[in-house]
C-alpha positions as CSV (number, residue, x, y, z in Angstrom):
1,M,-1.8,89.1,63.0
2,Q,-2.0,90.5,66.5
3,A,0.9,91.8,68.5
4,V,3.3,89.4,70.2
5,H,4.0,89.2,73.9
6,G,5.2,92.7,74.9
7,E,7.6,93.9,77.5
8,G,6.6,93.1,81.1
9,S,7.8,91.6,84.4
10,D,9.2,88.5,82.6
11,G,11.6,90.6,80.5
12,G,10.1,89.6,77.2
13,R,11.0,92.0,74.3
14,V,9.5,92.2,70.9
15,G,10.6,93.3,67.4
16,E,10.2,92.7,63.7
17,Y,11.4,89.4,62.3
18,R,10.9,87.9,58.9
19,G,7.8,89.8,58.1
20,A,6.1,89.6,61.5
21,T,6.2,91.0,65.0
22,A,7.9,88.4,67.2
23,A,9.6,87.9,70.6
24,L,13.2,88.9,70.5
25,S,14.1,87.1,73.7
26,F,12.7,86.2,77.1
27,A,15.6,85.4,79.5
28,G,18.4,86.4,77.2
29,P,19.5,85.0,73.8
30,Q,22.7,83.2,75.2
31,S,20.7,81.2,77.8
32,E,18.0,80.5,75.3
33,L,20.6,79.2,72.8
34,K,21.8,76.9,75.6
35,A,18.3,75.5,75.8
36,L,18.2,74.8,72.1
37,R,21.5,73.0,72.1
38,A,21.5,71.3,75.5
39,G,17.9,71.0,76.6
40,C,14.6,71.9,74.9
41,G,13.4,75.3,73.6
42,V,9.9,76.3,72.5
43,Y,9.4,79.2,70.2
44,D,6.6,81.0,68.3
45,L,6.6,80.5,64.5
46,G,4.1,83.2,63.8
47,F,6.6,84.6,61.2
48,R,6.0,81.5,59.1
49,A,3.0,81.3,56.7
50,L,1.0,78.4,55.5
51,I,-0.6,78.3,52.1
52,S,-3.0,75.5,50.9
53,L,-3.1,74.2,47.3
54,T,-6.1,72.2,46.3
55,G,-7.6,71.1,43.0
56,G,-6.9,68.2,40.6
57,D,-3.9,69.8,39.0
58,R,-2.1,70.9,42.2
59,V,0.7,68.3,42.0
60,R,1.5,68.6,38.4
61,W,1.3,72.4,38.5
62,L,3.5,72.9,41.6
63,N,6.0,70.4,40.2
64,G,6.4,72.6,37.2
65,M,6.9,75.7,39.4
66,V,9.6,74.7,41.9
67,T,13.1,73.1,41.8
68,N,12.4,69.9,43.8
69,N,10.3,66.9,43.1
70,I,6.6,67.3,44.0
71,R,5.3,64.7,41.6
72,D,6.6,61.7,43.6
73,L,6.0,63.1,47.1
74,A,4.3,60.5,49.3
75,V,1.4,61.5,51.6
76,G,2.8,62.9,54.8
77,R,6.2,63.8,53.3
78,G,7.7,67.2,52.3
79,V,10.6,68.8,50.4
80,Y,12.5,72.0,50.5
81,S,12.5,73.9,47.3
82,F,13.3,77.2,45.4
83,L,10.9,79.2,43.3
84,L,12.8,80.7,40.4
85,N,12.2,83.2,37.7
86,P,12.8,82.2,34.0
87,Q,16.4,83.5,34.3
88,G,17.1,81.0,37.1
89,R,17.3,83.6,39.8
90,I,15.8,82.8,43.2
91,L,12.4,84.4,43.9
92,G,11.8,82.6,47.2
93,D,12.1,79.4,49.1
94,L,9.5,77.1,50.6
95,Y,8.7,73.7,52.0
96,A,5.9,71.7,50.4
97,Y,4.0,68.9,52.2
98,N,1.7,66.4,50.6
99,R,-1.3,66.3,53.0
100,G,-3.4,64.0,50.8
101,E,-6.2,66.2,49.7
102,S,-4.0,69.3,49.6
103,I,-0.4,70.5,49.4
104,I,0.6,72.8,52.3
105,V,3.3,75.3,51.3
106,E,5.2,76.8,54.2
107,T,7.3,79.9,53.8
108,D,8.1,83.2,55.6
109,R,5.4,85.9,55.9
110,S,7.8,88.3,54.2
111,Q,7.6,86.2,51.1
112,V,3.9,85.5,50.9
113,E,2.7,88.5,48.9
114,K,5.3,87.9,46.1
115,M,4.8,84.1,46.2
116,L,1.0,84.4,45.9
117,A,1.4,86.9,43.0
118,T,3.8,84.5,41.2
119,F,1.4,81.6,41.7
120,D,-1.5,83.6,40.4
121,H,0.5,84.6,37.3
122,Y,1.2,81.0,36.4
123,I,-2.2,79.5,37.1
124,I,-3.9,79.8,33.7
125,M,-6.2,76.9,32.8
126,D,-5.1,74.7,35.7
127,D,-7.4,73.3,38.3
128,V,-5.6,74.8,41.3
129,E,-7.0,76.7,44.2
130,V,-4.6,78.8,46.4
131,A,-5.6,79.8,49.9
132,D,-3.8,81.6,52.7
133,V,-4.8,79.4,55.7
134,N,-3.0,81.3,58.5
135,E,-6.4,82.3,60.1
136,Q,-7.1,78.5,60.5
137,M,-3.6,77.2,61.3
138,T,-0.4,78.5,62.8
139,S,2.7,76.9,64.4
140,L,5.0,76.6,67.3
141,G,8.6,75.3,67.1
142,I,10.3,73.0,69.6
143,S,13.9,71.9,69.5
144,G,16.8,70.4,71.4
145,P,18.0,67.0,72.6
146,N,15.2,66.8,75.3
147,T,12.4,67.5,72.9
148,A,11.0,64.0,72.7
149,A,10.8,63.8,76.5
150,V,9.1,67.2,76.7
151,L,6.5,66.2,74.1
152,R,5.8,62.9,75.9
153,T,5.4,64.7,79.2
154,A,3.0,67.2,77.6
155,G,0.9,64.3,76.3
156,I,1.7,64.8,72.6
157,Q,2.2,61.3,71.2
158,I,4.3,61.0,68.1
159,P,6.1,58.0,66.4
160,E,9.6,57.9,65.2
161,M,9.7,60.4,62.3
162,Q,11.9,61.0,59.3
163,P,13.1,64.5,58.3
164,L,10.4,66.4,56.5
165,Q,7.6,64.2,57.6
166,A,4.2,65.5,58.8
167,F,2.1,63.5,61.2
168,D,-1.3,64.1,62.8
169,A,-0.5,63.7,66.5
170,Q,-2.5,61.9,69.2
171,C,-2.8,64.3,72.1
172,T,-3.6,63.3,75.6
173,C,-2.7,66.6,77.2
174,D,-5.0,69.2,78.7
175,C,-4.7,71.4,75.7
176,D,-7.9,70.2,74.1
177,C,-6.5,71.1,70.7
178,T,-8.9,71.0,67.8
179,Q,-5.9,69.9,65.6
180,C,-2.2,69.1,66.1
181,T,0.1,68.2,63.2
182,V,3.7,67.5,64.0
183,V,6.3,68.3,61.4
184,K,10.0,67.3,61.6
185,D,12.6,69.3,59.7
186,E,16.0,68.4,58.4
187,Q,17.8,69.8,61.5
188,E,15.8,67.5,63.9
189,N,13.5,70.4,65.0
190,Y,9.8,70.0,65.3
191,Q,6.8,72.2,64.4
192,L,3.4,71.9,65.9
193,W,0.7,73.1,63.5
194,V,-2.3,74.1,65.6
195,A,-5.4,76.3,65.4
196,P,-4.5,79.9,66.5
197,G,-6.9,79.6,69.5
198,D,-4.9,76.6,70.8
199,V,-1.4,78.3,70.7
200,K,-1.5,79.7,74.2
201,K,-2.5,76.5,76.0
202,T,-0.1,74.4,73.9
203,W,2.7,76.8,74.7
204,D,1.8,76.6,78.4
205,A,1.7,72.8,78.4
206,L,5.2,72.7,76.8
207,L,6.7,75.1,79.3
208,A,5.1,73.1,82.2
209,S,6.7,70.0,80.7
210,G,10.2,71.4,80.9
211,A,10.7,73.5,77.8
212,T,12.3,76.9,77.9
213,A,10.8,79.9,76.1
214,V,13.0,81.1,73.2
215,G,13.0,84.3,71.1
216,F,14.2,84.9,67.6
217,E,17.6,86.3,68.6
218,A,18.6,82.8,69.9
219,L,16.9,81.2,66.9
220,E,19.2,83.3,64.6
221,M,22.3,82.2,66.5
222,Q,21.2,78.6,66.1
223,R,20.4,79.1,62.4
224,I,23.8,80.5,61.7
225,L,25.6,77.7,63.6
226,S,23.5,75.2,61.6
227,G,24.6,76.9,58.3
228,I,21.1,77.5,57.1
229,P,20.7,80.4,54.7
230,L,17.8,82.8,55.1
231,F,16.0,84.1,52.1
232,G,16.2,87.9,52.0
233,V,19.4,87.9,54.0
234,D,21.7,85.1,52.8
235,I,19.7,84.3,49.6
236,R,18.9,87.2,47.4
237,E,17.1,87.4,44.1
238,R,20.4,88.0,42.3
239,D,21.7,84.6,43.6
240,L,21.7,81.4,41.5
241,P,20.6,78.1,43.2
242,Q,24.0,76.4,43.0
243,E,25.7,79.3,44.6
244,T,23.7,78.8,47.8
245,A,25.2,75.3,48.4
246,Q,21.6,73.9,48.9
247,D,21.8,71.5,46.0
248,D,21.0,68.4,48.0
249,R,18.1,70.1,49.8
250,A,16.5,72.1,47.1
251,L,17.3,70.7,43.6
252,N,16.2,67.7,41.8
253,F,17.8,67.0,38.4
254,S,15.5,64.2,37.1
255,K,12.0,65.6,37.8
256,G,11.3,67.3,34.4
257,C,10.7,70.8,33.4
258,Y,10.0,73.8,35.8
259,V,10.4,77.5,35.6
260,G,14.1,78.4,35.5
261,Q,15.3,74.8,34.9
262,E,17.3,75.6,31.7
263,I,19.6,77.9,33.7
264,V,20.0,75.4,36.5
265,E,20.9,72.6,34.0
266,R,23.3,74.8,32.1
267,I,25.2,75.6,35.4
268,R,25.3,71.9,36.2
269,S,26.6,70.9,32.7
270,R,29.4,73.5,32.9
271,G,30.6,72.2,36.2
272,A,30.3,74.9,38.8
273,V,29.5,78.5,39.7
274,H,32.2,80.9,40.6
275,R,31.3,81.4,44.3
276,K,29.9,79.4,47.1
277,F,28.1,79.8,50.4
278,A,30.4,79.1,53.4
279,G,31.0,79.7,57.1
280,F,33.6,81.9,58.7
281,L,35.0,81.9,62.2
282,A,36.7,85.0,63.5
283,D,40.0,84.9,65.4
284,V,39.7,85.6,69.1
285,G,38.8,89.2,69.6
286,G,37.8,89.6,66.0
287,H,34.8,91.7,65.0
288,I,32.8,90.9,61.8
289,E,29.9,92.9,60.4
290,S,27.1,91.8,58.1
291,G,28.0,93.2,54.6
292,G,31.7,93.0,55.4
293,K,34.0,92.3,52.4
294,I,36.2,89.2,52.4
295,I,39.8,89.8,51.4
296,S,42.4,87.2,50.4
297,G,45.8,88.2,49.0
298,D,44.7,91.8,48.7
299,K,41.8,90.9,46.5
300,E,38.1,91.1,47.4
301,V,36.8,87.5,47.1
302,G,33.4,87.6,48.9
303,E,31.0,89.2,51.3
304,I,29.4,88.4,54.7
305,T,25.6,88.0,54.9
306,S,24.9,86.9,58.5
307,V,26.8,87.2,61.8
308,A,26.3,85.7,65.3
309,R,28.3,86.7,68.4
310,L,28.3,83.9,70.9
311,D,29.0,83.7,74.6
312,F,28.2,80.1,75.5
313,E,29.8,78.2,78.4
314,G,32.7,80.6,78.4
315,A,33.2,80.5,74.6
316,D,33.2,84.1,73.3
317,K,33.3,83.7,69.5
318,T,32.0,85.2,66.3
319,V,30.7,83.1,63.5
320,A,29.3,84.3,60.1
321,L,27.8,83.1,56.9
322,G,28.6,84.5,53.4
323,Y,29.8,83.9,49.9
324,I,33.4,83.4,48.8
325,R,35.1,82.6,45.5
326,R,35.4,78.9,45.1
327,E,39.2,78.9,44.4
328,V,39.9,80.4,47.8
329,G,36.9,79.1,49.8
330,L,38.6,75.9,51.1
331,P,38.0,75.0,54.8
332,G,40.8,76.3,57.0
333,R,41.8,79.1,54.6
334,E,42.6,82.3,56.4
335,V,41.0,85.5,55.1
336,A,40.5,89.1,56.3
337,I,37.1,90.5,57.0
338,G,37.3,94.2,57.8
339,A,40.1,94.6,60.3
340,S,39.7,91.0,61.6
341,K,41.2,87.7,60.6
342,A,39.0,84.7,60.1
343,S,39.0,81.1,58.9
344,V,36.8,79.5,56.3
345,M,34.6,76.8,57.9
346,Q,32.7,73.8,56.6
347,L,29.0,74.1,57.3
348,P,27.3,73.3,59.6
349,F,29.7,74.7,62.2
350,A,31.1,71.8,64.4
351,G,32.9,72.1,67.7
352,V,32.8,75.9,67.8
353,L,31.2,76.0,71.2
354,G,32.2,72.6,72.5
355,D,28.8,72.1,74.0
356,E,27.4,68.7,74.9
357,P,23.7,67.9,75.2
358,K,22.4,68.0,78.8
359,S,19.1,68.6,80.5
360,P,18.0,72.2,81.1
361,E,16.8,73.5,84.4
362,R,13.0,73.8,84.7
363,P,12.0,77.3,83.7
364,T,11.2,79.6,86.6
365,L,9.4,82.3,84.6
366,E,6.1,82.0,82.8
367,H,6.4,83.5,79.3
368,E,3.6,84.2,76.9
369,P,3.6,83.2,73.3
370,V,2.4,85.4,70.4
371,E,-1.2,86.4,70.7
372,R,-3.0,85.8,67.4
């Protein structure tokens, strides 16, 4: 993978993010967050990796590997899932899309090496071929209430799509893309899977159509506000699936056997785990750090895993994600985190910023995407 856009007259900054070199920000994370929430932001997804599974046993085999239902996945549809070890601990997370002649697995680059090794360990006599296809296909993200209008203006024609649907788009733009697959996720964001050689011209077409260039600092703020846990940060290998509060997204209890299923079923039959994933809003002036311990009634009841400090439309607030004991993790409950007071919040965060969708200004700077 080549270097991302470097520092220059446009103010772009780079850094490491989720196993790849990526743009931290272009015009500043707070203004880029505004584009994601009230306009349209475009961002490089070079930190995501795509893996192709082919062969006659691919559906049966992957269904026996992950926590969600691959067996009944229609062509063009996808699911979010965990990969577990036999003790039910989370080894990684992924999206799997049925592309007809193949299954495309999407995950972070930071997870690829371990995921490929795990796949290789469990392919014994199965007709399954695993290939890293990032040299042939990569992706851009686009998000915000004005996304549909920006895509239309850019000449990328898509139908009404359901969450976790993949569609081969009809493009009438000047990009001359050799391929363009549009994927919609659960948070109403879109990905454009394109050939690496088409990234720059697709990026330019989206900026010219009204999108704002966004770096990963703003993406992290938006992720935390959306209450989405990140593997390696909010989800660790010591965590159990039900502790992450992703049951509806990641777990299927009627699909049949898979690695780690016995532990998942045992937890379900016993009722609940002892802690849960939750959101936290600091009191005005409060300061929360990642790794901070959560205190209630002089007892340690949890820990913070992700923090975002927000200054949006005059709202200066700190929100966080973390784990808390179930008996004290009720929305509205006041807790102490370090020297600060905070309230337990339902995820995703709602009404924290008080922002309403509105059209962004046309970008005045031309920013470059990742060069790959």
